[in-house]
N, C-alpha and C positions, 0 to 999 in steps of 0.2 A: 160507522160511528164517527170516523174522522171528519166527515163533512157536517154531521150534526154539531160536532164540537167547533167547526169552523164558524157557524152562525152564532154560537154562544161566545166564541172568542171575539167576534165582531162587536157584539154588545159591550164586552168588557173593554175593548180598545177603541170604542167609537169616538171618544173625545179627541184622542191623538190622531186617529185617521182623518177626522174632520178638519183638524187644524192643518195637517199636511195638505189636505185637499184644498183648503182655502189658500194656502201659500201657492200651490200649483195654479189655482184659478187666477190669482192676482198676477202671477208671472205670465200666464198665457194671455190674459186680458191686455196687459201692457205690451207684450210682444206682438200679438196679432193686431191689436188696435193701432199701435204706432206704425207698424209696418204697413198696415192697411191704408194709412193716410198716403204714404208714398205710392203704393200700388194704385189706389183709386184715382189720385190726381194724375199720375202718369197715364193711366188707362183712359180717363175722361178726355184729357187734353190731347193725348196721342191720337185718339179717334177723331176728335174735333179738327185737329190740325190736318190729319190725313184726308178726311172726307172733303175738306174745303181747301185743300192744297195751299196751306199757309206758306208764305214766302220765308225763305231762310235769311234774306237780306233785303233791306230797302235802300236803294241808291238814289240820293237826291243830287240833282245837278242843274246846270244852266244850259239851255239850248239843246237839250237832248233830242235826237230825231231817230227815225227808223233805221238809218245807217248805223248809228251807235247800237241800236237794239240788235241788229243782225251781227254786228261785230262781237257783241257779248255772247250771243247764242253760239257762235263758232268756237268759243273757248272750251278747252277740255275741263270737265268737271261741272260746268254749268248746264243744268237740265232744262231750264225754262226762264224766259225773260218776258215780262209783261209791262209795256209802257202805260203810264197813266198821268193824269193832270190832277194835282192836289192843291186846292185853294181853300181859304177860309171864307165862310159865308155867314150871314146873319138874317134873322127873320125881318122882313120888311116892316118898318115902323116900330121895331122893337129890337134894339141892338144888344139887349141883354140875353137874347136867345141866339146862340151860335151853333154852327155846324162845321164839320169837316166835309167838304164837298169834293168828291172824287169823280173825275171823268175817265171812263173805261172804254176800251175798244170793243168791237162786236164779238171777237173771239176771246171772251173773258174766261180765263182758266185758273188764275192764281188769286187767292184770297176771296173765293166765291162765298157769298153770304148764305146763311141758313134762313130759308124763306118760311115765314109763318103764315103769310097770306099774300095772294096776288102773284106777281112774276117780276122778272128783271126788266129794266128799260129796253124798249124795242125801237125807240126813235128819240129825236132830240127834244121832244116836248114832254118827256116822262121822267119821273124821279122815284127812286127806291129809298125808303126811309127806315131808320131804326124803329122797331115796333113800339118800344117803350117811349121813345121820344114822340112818335106819332100819337100814341095814346094820351100822353100828357098834354099835347097840343090840341087834342080833340079831332085828329085827322083820321080819315078812313080811306081805304082804297077807292079811287075814283074822284076824291076831292082835289081841288086845285090849291097849290101852295105857292106863296110869293116870298122870294128871298132876294137879298142884295149881296153881291160879292164884296167882301170887306176891303176897304181902301181903294176900290176900283169904281164904285158907284154904278156898276152894271146891275140892272134889274132883270130878274127872271121870274116867269110865271109858268109853273110846271104842274102836271097832273100826277098824283100819287098812283103808281102802277103796282106797288107791292111794298110790304113791310117785312122786317125780319131782324136777324142778329148777324154779327160778323165777328169772326175770331180776331180780325185785325183791330177791332174796337171792343175787345173783351172788357177792358177796364177804361171806360171813356173819360179821360181827363185832358185838360189843356192848361195853358198858362193862366187863364182866368177861372178855371173850374178845377181846383186841385183835388177835390173829392168828387166821385161820380154823382152826377145829378142830371138824369136823363130828361128832366123837365126843362133844363136850361141848355144842355149841350148834347148833341148827338152826331150821327154820321148820315151821309146821304150819297147815293150813287146816281150819276147821269151818264148818258153817252158822251164820248169825247167831242162829238160834233156840237154839243150844247156849249162847250167852252172854247171852241176853236177861234172865236173872235178875240179871245183874251191872249192865247198863246201863239196862234197861227196854226195853219193846217199841219197836223202830224208833228207838232212840236210839244215836248213833254218836259216836266220837271222832276219826274220820279220814275224809276224802274223797280219793279218787284222781281226778285231773282230767287230761283230755287237751284240748289246744288246737290251733287252726289255726296254721300257720306265721306268719301275719300278726300274731298276738297276742304282744306282748312281755311280759317278766316285769313290767315297770313297769305296763303296762296291766292285767295280771291282778291285781296287788296292789291297784291303785287300785279296780278293780271289786269285788274280794272285800271290801275294807275298807268300801266303800259299802253292800254288801248284808248282810254278816254282822257288821260292827262288832266289838264287844268279845268275840264268841264265838271269834274266831280266836286261836289260841295261836302257830302258826308256819306258814309256807308254805315248803316245801322243794322246790327245783327238781331235776329229774333230774340236772343237772350237779353239784349239791351233795350228792347222795345217795351216800355212799361205798359202800354195799352194792350199789347197782344200777349205779353208774357207774365202778367201780374200774378195769376194764380200759381204758375210754375215757380215764379220768384218767391212767393210766400211759402211754397213747399220747400224750395231750396234753402230758405232761411232756417227751416226747422230740421233739415236732413241730419246735421250733426247731433242734434238733440234726439231725433227720432231713431237714430241708429245706436247712439251711445247708451241711452237710458235703458232700453230693453236688455242690453248685455249686462248692465249692472244689476238689474232686477233679477235676471236669471242666475247670476253668480250668487247673489244673496239667497235666492230661493233654493239653489242647488245645495248650498251649505246646510240649510235647514232641512231639506228633504232627506239628504244623506244621513245627517246626524239623527233625525227623528226616526227614520226607517231602521237605522242600525240599532237604536235603543229599543224600538218596538220589538224587534226580533230577538235581541239579546235578552230581553226580559222574559221571552218565551222559551228559554233554554230547557226548563224543566218539562214543558209540554213536548219539546222535541225529543228529550230523553224518554218520555213515556211512550210516544209514538214508535220510537226505535225498539223499545222493549216489547211492545205489542206486535212487532213483526212487520211494520210498514216499511216499505223500501225508501231509500234515500231520495229516489226520484219523486215519489209521491209526496214526501214531506217537503221537498224543495218546491214543488208546485203549490202545495198548501200555503206556504208563506209568500211565494211570488204572487199569489192571488190577492194578498193584502195590498201589495204594491200596485198591482194592476187595477185594483178597485179605486185606489187614490187617483190614478191616471184617468180611469173611466168616469169618475165623478168630477174631478177638477178640470180636466181638459175641455169637455164639451161646453160646460157653462162659461168658462173663460173665453173660448173661441167664439161662441155665439154673442157674448157681450162685447167682444172686440170690435164687431161691425158697428155697433152704436157709438162707441168711443171714436172710431174713425169717422163716422158720419158727422158727429158733433163738431169735430175739429175741421173737417173738410168744408162744411157749410160756414164755419166761422171765418176761415181764411179766404173763403170765396165771397165774403161780404163786399158788395159793390160791383161784383163781376156780372156782366150781362151774358148769362149762359143759357143754352137750350136746356130742355128737361134732362136731368141726369139722375143716375141711380148709383147708390153706393153698394158695392157687392163685397162678399167675403174674399179675402186673399188666401186662397187654398194652398199656395206655396208656403206662406207663413204658417198655416195650419200644420202642414207636413213637418216643417222645421220645429215648431213648438211641440208637437206630439213626440217627435223623435227625441228632443231634449228632455222632456218630462219623463218619458219612458226610460231613457238612459239613466236619469238621476234616481228615480224611484225604484224601478225594477232592478237596475244595476247594483244599487247599494244593498237591496234586499238579497239579491243573488250572492253577493260577496260575503255578507254576514252569515246567511243560512248555510252556505257551503263550508265555511270555516267551522261552524258548530256541528255539521254533519260528520266531520272527521273525528269527533270525540266519541267515546263509547257511551252507551245508554246510561251507565252509572255516573260518568263524569257530567253528562248533560243534566241529569236529575238533581245533582247537587248544586246549590247556589254558587255562583262564581265568587271565589274568595276575594275580598277587597285587597287592594295593593297595600303592601306593608309600608308603613311610613318611615321615612328616614329623618334625620335631623336637618333642620333648616339652617341656612346661613346665619339668620338672626339669633339662633340659639347659642351660637358661639360668641355672640356679643352679650356677655352675661349681664352687665349693668342695664342694658336696654331690655333684654328679655325678662329680667326679674320685675321690671316696672309694668309689664303687660299683664292684664287681667286674664281670667279664664276664657272669657268670650273672645278676646283678641287672639289668644293663642290657638283656640279651637278653629277660628275662621282662617287664620294663616296656615295652620297645618292642613286643614281640609281643602283649602284652595290649591296648595301646591302638591297635594297628594294625587290629584287628578288633573294634570296639566292640560290634557286634551280637552276636558270639559271646560276648563277655564279659558283656553284659547278660543274654543268654539263660541262661548258666550261673548267674550270681549270682541272678537272679530265680527261676529254676527251683528252685535249692537253697533259696532263702528261702521259697518257697511250701511246699515239703516240710517244711522246718524248722517253719514256722508250723502246718502240719497236725498234726505230731507233738506240738508244744508244746501246741496247743489240746486235744488228747485228754488229755494228762497233766494240764493245768490244770483241765479240767472234772472229771476224776476227783478231783483235790485239792479242788475246790469241793464236790463231793458228799460226799466223806469228811469234810470240815470240818462240813458241815451235819448229817451223820449223827452225828458225834462230839458236836456241840453239843446235839443232841436227846437222845442217849443218856447223855452224861456230864456235861453242864452244866445243861441245863434241868431234868432230873429228879434232885433231890438227896435225895429221900425214900427210905424203905425199903419202905413199903407205901402204896398208894393205896386208900382205902376209899370205896365207893359207899353213900350213906345213903338211907334210905327218905324219901319225900316228906313223910311225916307225922312226921318226927323232931322231938323237942322240945328246948328249950334244956337241960333237965336231962340228957337222953340224950346229946347230943353233948358236953356238958361232962364227963360220965362217961367218954366215949371218950377225950377229950383227956388225962384224968388216970388212964387205965388203967395197971395195973402194967407196968413195962418201957418205957413211952413216954417218950422223951427230948426230943422236939420235935414240934410239931403246927401245922398251918395248915389253916384251914377255907376252903371255897370254895363259893359258891352260883352256880348257873347258872339263868337264866330266859330267856324269849323276850320280845321286845318289837317294836313298830313304831318305826322311825326316820323322821323327816320332816325334809327340808331345804326350802328355799324352792321347789324345783321337782320333787323326787323323793321317793319313799317306799320303804322296804324292811323286811322282817322279818329279825331277826338274833338271835344268842345274846348275852345280856349276862351277863358274869361279874363277880360281886362277890367280890373277894379281900381278903386282909388288907392293911392300909395299907402294910406292907413285906413283900414276898414273897421268900422265900429257899429254900424247898423245891421249888417248882414255878414256875420263871420263865416269864413270858409271852414273853420275848425269849430264845431259846436262845443267842444270841451274847453275852449279858451276862456279865460276868466277876465281878459282885458282886450282892448282893441289890438288888432294884428297889423303889423307893418310888413308889406310885401317887399321882397328883395329888389334892389335897384339894378342888379347886374345878372339876373337870371330868373328862372320860373320855379313855381311850386308844382310838383307833379303828383298825381294820384298813385298810390303805392301799387295797386293792381296793374295799372298801365305801365308803371316803371318796371315791374316784374315781367310783364309781357314783352317789353322792348329790351329787357336785360340791362336796365340803367340803374345807377345808384347816385347818391349825392356827389357832386363834383364832376360827373360825366357831362359830355356835350351831347345835345340833341339838335337835329336839324328840322326846321319847320318850312312848309310850303302851303300857300293859301290858294283858295279857289280862284281860277281865272288867271293865275300867274305861273310863270315858269322859273322865277327866281327862288333862291333858298336863303333862309336866315338860320344862323347857328347861335344857340343860347346854352348857358350852363344850367344844369339841374341843381339849383341851390338847396332845395328842400324836397323830400319825399314825405307825403302826408297821406295816411290811409283814409282820412275824412274828406279829402278833396275829391270833387267830381271833375275829371279831365285835367286841365292845367290852368294855372293862374299866373298872370303877369301884372305888374304895376302900370298905372297910366303913364307915369313918367318914362318908364322903359319903352313902352309902346310908342310914345311920341318921339323918343330918341331914335327909334328905328325908321322914322319917317312914315309911319302908318296913319291912315285916316281913322279918326275916332268918331264912331256913330253909336252912342249908347242905345241899348235895347231895353233897359229897365232902370227904374229909379226907385230908391228906397227913401221914404219921407217920414219925418215925424212932424206932428202938428199939435197945437194947443187944443184944437177941436177937430178930430179926425172925421167926424160925420160931415162937418161943413166943408172939409177939404175934398171928400168924395163927391159932394155936390158940385164943387168948383171944377172938378176934373171933367164933368160933362161938357164944359165949354171949350175943351181943347180937342181939336180934330186930329192931332197927331198922337193922341192917347188911344191905344187899342183896347185897353181894359185895365182893371186894377183889382187887387184883393186886399182885404184887411188882414192884419197879423192874426187875428182870432180865427179867420177862415183857414189860413194855412196851418195854424197850430192844430185846429180840430181835425184836419185831414191827416196830419202826422200821428196824432194821438190815437185816432181811430184805427189806423193801420197797425200801430204797435200793440194796441189792446187786443186785436184779433190774434196776433202772434202769442200774446201772453196767456191766452186761453189754454194752450198746451201746457204751460208751466203750472197753472192752477190745477189741472188734472193730475200732473205729476206729483204735486204736493199732496193731493188727496190720496193717490195710490202709494206714494212713498210713506206717508203716515200710516196708512192701513197695513202695509207690509211690515213696518216697524212694530206696530202693535202685535201682529200675529207672531212675528219672530221673537219678540221679547217674551210673549206668553209661552211659546214653545220652549224657549231656553229656560225660563223659570220653572216650568213643569218638569222638564227633563232633569234639571238640577235637583228638584224636590224628590223625584222618584229614585234618583241615584243615591240620595242620602237617607232614604226611608229607614234603612236598618239602623243607621247611626242616630237618627232622630228618635226612633222608637226605643232604642237602648237608653237614651237620655231620659225619656219619659219613665221607663222602668226604674231608673236610678233615682227618680224623685223630682226631676226638673218640672217646673210648672209650664203650662202651655204658652204663656206669654214670654217666658224665658227662651223656650225653644223657637218661638216665632222670631224673637230678636236675633238669635243666632242665624237662622236660615235667611230671613229677609234682609239682614244687614249684609250678608254675603252677596245677595242679588243686587242690592244697591251699589255695592263696591264694584261688581262686574259692570253694572250700567254706567257708573261714573268713569271707569277705566275705558269702556267702549266709547263714551262721549268724548273723552279727552283724545283718544286715538282717532275718532271720526272727524274732529275739527281739521287737523292738518291733512288728513286723507281727502276730506271734502274740498278743502281749498285747492289742493293739487289737482284733483279731478275737474274742479270748476275752471281752473286756469287752463287746463288742457282743452276743455270743451269750448271755452270762450275764444281761445286763440285759433281753434279750428273753424270757427264761423267767420267766413270771409265776406259774406253778403252784407253784413252790418258791422260798422266799426265799434263793436261793444268793448267796454273796458271791464276788467276784473274788479268787482266790487265786493270787498269783504267788510261788511258792516256789522257793528255790534248787534243791530236788530236781527240780522239773519242768524248770527251765532246764538243769540239769546233765544230766538224762537225755536230753532232746531234743537238746542239743548233742552229747552222747556218741554217741547213735544215729546222728545225721547224719554226724558225723566218722568213725565206725566204717565206715559204708557208703562214705564217700569213700576211706578207706584201703584197703578191700577192692577197690574199683574200681581204685585205683592198682596193686595187685598184678596184676590182670588185664591192665591196659594195659602194665605193665612187661614182661610176657611177650611182648606183641606187638611189642616193639622188635626182637626177633630176626627178625621177618618183613619188616622194611623192605628194599625193593629199592633198593640204592644207585645202580644204573644209572639208575633213574628220575630221580634228581637232575640228570643230564646233559641230560634232555629238558625240564626245566622252563623256563618262559618267564621270562627275566630282565627 
């Protein structure tokens, strides 16, 4: 009989079990979906990197030879060194089509490509191309391709021996192609013999290095500095190589969000699951008393009610876990936009499944077990009697007679009823506050990302055209460019690489020599006015300053490629938006350094005419319009924003379910009181006003508490994101939207509860315990 009653009981409690199942499903979807993003990106890229033996570091230098290669191979911690020649090339008769041309040795073992057709070069007359680049250029295996080495005028005619993809060029961008466009920019591999006339036999400009896990970046830099000294131009770690690490970087940008949000979702879901399961079993106390009186054992009754909780897990968890894969796939494909990847598959993260099922089972079954166990300690007669309501005491406001007398019946009833059950009040307010904080955080993060994107696109870049200059440009040539017809403003910029030394650490970085006052390309995108560089020191990137253990006012030592001398400067400013280090042109010249600009930022009355004019300058390697650079930045930020949109949807959905559960729970807890009022002659609309006003008060209190909670959590999350210099943005729009969404859900729940007033059984009021 007890199991027949179980199925009747399921029909009676179906609505509440379904609501808890939906909460469980949303929590599991968010948890498994967001964790699945990290798992799948790490799995895909880990396999790709491992199978093709991606380098841990790229060492660029001058006059590197096989002796240097062998010296590096002999260092402890270095597991492999591959020399190569890296040059820029362009399609013959079409300088807009460019390639990164790499000359590799016969025993090629690091950064090996994924071959889609053909094979690797076997002699000096063959070339291996990017498959998408070859497709865009109409090239097939066996075709002949003509190209010119940029700036050298050397012409090559090579036969395409194979096409494929390469993890080193996962996100193919360069100075003139800021956003991947494989119809205009790709990679190519040839045998090193093909380029030996350029560099000389067995002379290289780059080493690809693999290391053991025990070797840190600081140890490698120190060892390389000791062995190669002034030959080293730069050491680029895999994590800093945008072309090879773009997808991992996109994932890393989201890691704080992807780990923080599931925790909050589960905290909110736990609160609702525990309170709802507790209320569900508490309302069944008369049934428990009946079962005990009929002779059923406590063990059987306990299993009976644990099955209710188990059913919630069985329904909510599988649906949520299965849907989590599609959420993960959507976001992975979004952040992988522009990446040239081999075929990949998104799979379920079964470790996240195990964690999610453990958490949901602990919340649902654990709360059911605690409540059922406490009820089983009572006698059958105690269980069969309805639980007596708590006796009400006098409120603090009742002692303030002038104020209390001014309150009407409705206000007094609401106040007494609210403080009569403080647990229910706190559950409602805290639950709504958590949902409000989740929705607000999603909107606030979106505002922070939009502000950063706008700052990069509309504030940092104030030029019309960015020009890349040849490394051999002369003062007369760049002066001619600055005074070209139509140019209304110009700023020159020089980038070089150097070693930085603190008292305990060393690092290689990019040093930018800019104008004393920069106004066309600001190094701080949030600056609202032109920036003046310090005349007695440098501006240092915060992450680099932390790595070197430096702060403002400290001294740092610089050493440049091909030199053994050292220069000591003061760290005048530490700025989290700077990339590398910045010094002013005046300070650079005062150090007696040669000034050879690598880029020019120009404004013009007619930018299109200026771009046409740039074709006539042979010292110009390429140029980009501000719109092109802006589009690339906005596209990358929009890909990241997709996660935030999904969080807004799920945060709003969870808020809706939570508010509904809290409203229904409050309604059933006050069923006796409401029925009594109806027996006493109160109209339905008057009872609705009492009950629904209380729900709105709870919603308003939760919203007010959720605003500072959301701001605090948003600040914590934004400051934990180190990959992007986001700023905390608390806008009236985000507050208004989150408040509006939460209150809209509360009003919707009130409509549903209002209809349930007609289902109140007034006869039940006569059976209440007084």
